[in-house]
C-alpha positions as CSV (number, residue, x, y, z in Angstrom):
1,X,48.8,2.6,-16.3
2,X,47.4,5.0,-13.8
3,X,44.0,6.5,-14.3
4,X,42.7,9.9,-13.0
5,X,43.7,10.8,-9.5
6,X,40.9,10.6,-6.9
7,X,40.4,13.8,-5.0
8,X,39.8,13.6,-1.3
9,X,36.2,14.8,-1.9
10,X,35.6,11.8,-4.2
11,X,37.1,9.5,-1.7
12,X,34.7,10.8,0.9
13,X,31.8,10.4,-1.5
14,X,32.9,6.9,-2.3
15,X,32.9,6.0,1.4
16,X,29.5,7.4,1.9
17,X,28.1,5.5,-1.1
18,X,29.7,2.3,0.0
19,X,28.2,2.8,3.5
20,X,24.9,3.5,1.8
21,X,25.2,0.0,0.4
22,X,25.1,1.0,-3.3
23,X,26.6,-1.5,-5.7
24,X,29.6,-0.9,-7.9
25,X,27.8,0.2,-11.1
26,X,25.7,2.8,-9.2
27,X,28.8,4.2,-7.4
28,X,30.7,4.3,-10.7
29,X,28.0,6.2,-12.4
30,X,27.7,8.7,-9.5
31,X,31.5,9.4,-9.4
32,X,31.9,9.3,-13.1
33,X,34.5,6.5,-12.8
34,X,34.8,3.0,-14.2
35,X,33.6,0.0,-12.1
36,X,37.1,-1.3,-12.1
37,X,38.4,2.1,-10.7
38,X,35.8,1.9,-8.0
39,X,36.6,-1.7,-7.0
40,X,40.3,-0.9,-7.0
41,X,40.0,2.2,-4.8
42,X,37.7,0.3,-2.5
43,X,40.3,-2.4,-2.1
44,X,43.0,0.2,-1.4
45,X,40.8,1.9,1.2
46,X,39.7,-1.4,2.8
47,X,36.1,-0.8,1.9
48,X,33.8,-3.7,1.2
49,X,31.7,-2.8,-1.8
50,X,28.9,-4.9,-3.4
51,X,30.5,-6.6,-6.4
52,X,27.8,-9.1,-7.3
53,X,28.3,-10.0,-11.0
54,X,32.0,-9.1,-10.9
55,X,34.8,-11.6,-10.7
56,X,36.6,-11.4,-7.4
57,X,40.2,-11.3,-8.5
58,X,41.5,-10.8,-5.0
59,X,42.7,-13.9,-3.3
60,X,43.2,-14.0,0.4
61,X,46.7,-15.0,1.4
62,X,47.0,-17.3,4.3
63,X,49.3,-16.5,7.1
64,X,50.6,-20.1,7.3
65,X,51.4,-22.5,4.5
66,X,49.0,-25.4,4.2
67,X,50.8,-28.6,5.3
68,X,51.5,-31.3,2.8
69,X,48.7,-33.4,4.4
70,X,46.2,-30.6,3.9
71,X,47.2,-30.3,0.2
72,X,46.9,-34.0,-0.2
73,X,43.4,-34.0,1.4
74,X,42.3,-31.4,-1.1
75,X,43.8,-33.3,-4.0
76,X,42.1,-36.6,-2.6
77,X,38.7,-34.7,-2.5
78,X,39.2,-33.6,-6.1
79,X,40.1,-37.1,-7.1
80,X,37.1,-38.5,-5.4
81,X,34.8,-35.9,-6.9
82,X,36.3,-36.5,-10.4
83,X,35.0,-40.0,-10.6
84,X,31.4,-39.1,-10.0
85,X,29.3,-39.7,-13.2
86,X,27.6,-36.7,-14.8
87,X,30.0,-34.0,-14.1
88,X,29.4,-30.9,-16.2
89,X,32.2,-29.2,-18.1
90,X,32.7,-26.4,-15.5
91,X,33.0,-29.0,-12.6
92,X,35.6,-30.9,-14.6
93,X,37.6,-27.7,-15.4
94,X,37.4,-26.8,-11.7
95,X,38.7,-30.3,-10.6
96,X,41.4,-30.1,-13.3
97,X,42.5,-26.7,-11.8
98,X,42.6,-28.1,-8.3
99,X,44.8,-31.0,-9.5
100,X,47.1,-28.7,-11.3
101,X,47.4,-26.3,-8.3
102,X,48.0,-29.3,-6.1
103,X,50.8,-30.5,-8.4
104,X,52.4,-27.0,-8.5
105,X,52.0,-26.7,-4.7
106,X,53.9,-30.0,-4.2
107,X,56.7,-28.9,-6.4
108,X,56.9,-25.5,-4.6
109,X,56.7,-26.9,-1.1
110,X,59.6,-29.2,-2.0
111,X,61.7,-26.2,-3.1
112,X,60.6,-24.3,0.0
113,X,61.7,-27.1,2.2
114,X,65.0,-27.3,0.4
115,X,65.6,-23.6,0.8
116,X,64.6,-23.8,4.5
117,X,67.2,-26.6,4.9
118,X,69.9,-24.5,3.1
119,X,69.0,-21.5,5.2
120,X,69.3,-23.5,8.4
121,X,72.7,-24.9,7.3
122,X,73.9,-21.4,6.5
123,X,72.8,-20.1,10.0
124,X,74.6,-23.1,11.6
125,X,77.8,-22.3,9.6
126,X,77.5,-18.6,10.6
127,X,77.4,-19.5,14.3
128,X,80.3,-21.9,13.8
129,X,82.3,-19.2,12.1
130,X,81.5,-16.7,14.8
131,X,82.7,-19.2,17.4
132,X,85.9,-19.9,15.5
133,X,86.6,-16.2,15.1
134,X,86.1,-15.7,18.8
135,X,88.6,-18.6,19.6
136,X,91.1,-17.1,17.2
137,X,90.9,-13.7,18.8
138,X,91.4,-15.3,22.2
139,X,94.4,-17.2,21.0
140,X,95.9,-14.0,19.3
141,X,95.3,-12.1,22.7
142,X,97.0,-14.8,24.7
143,X,99.9,-15.1,22.4
144,X,100.5,-11.4,22.3
145,X,100.6,-11.2,26.1
146,X,103.3,-13.8,26.5
147,X,106.9,-12.8,26.4
148,X,108.9,-13.7,23.3
149,X,110.4,-17.2,23.6
150,X,114.0,-17.8,22.5
151,X,114.3,-19.9,19.5
152,X,116.9,-22.7,20.0
153,X,119.0,-23.6,17.1
154,X,120.3,-27.1,17.1
155,X,123.4,-27.6,14.9
156,X,123.9,-31.1,13.8
């Protein structure tokens, strides 16, 4: 659900407050907006605001997929860390999350590779189809330029 629309004056004030290095709560109070609204607007405007104490829900999206080897290294690191004695509850949860994400990644990368293979085969079939279509067009052009041939009837 959309909140109140930001005016251009509020956006300019937001930029000035961010550049003045105020934190989210201070900016929200000055603009009479919620902290969430300030964070969201800053993200949309590409501004880096002080969000200490707030959960960073934005996840940077990599340009390239990690290789299977990279995913396995991460999983191996989590496995190695999980056998250390004295892990606290939060560390165990984090390692469990890493293991679950790695498992999901393995399944998704397998699907991705399958789709890439299907895509490659489809492109190959499209090229072959285009080649056959061109050959058929050439044959039709040659056959239409030949004079009609008499058909011989052989009577037994």
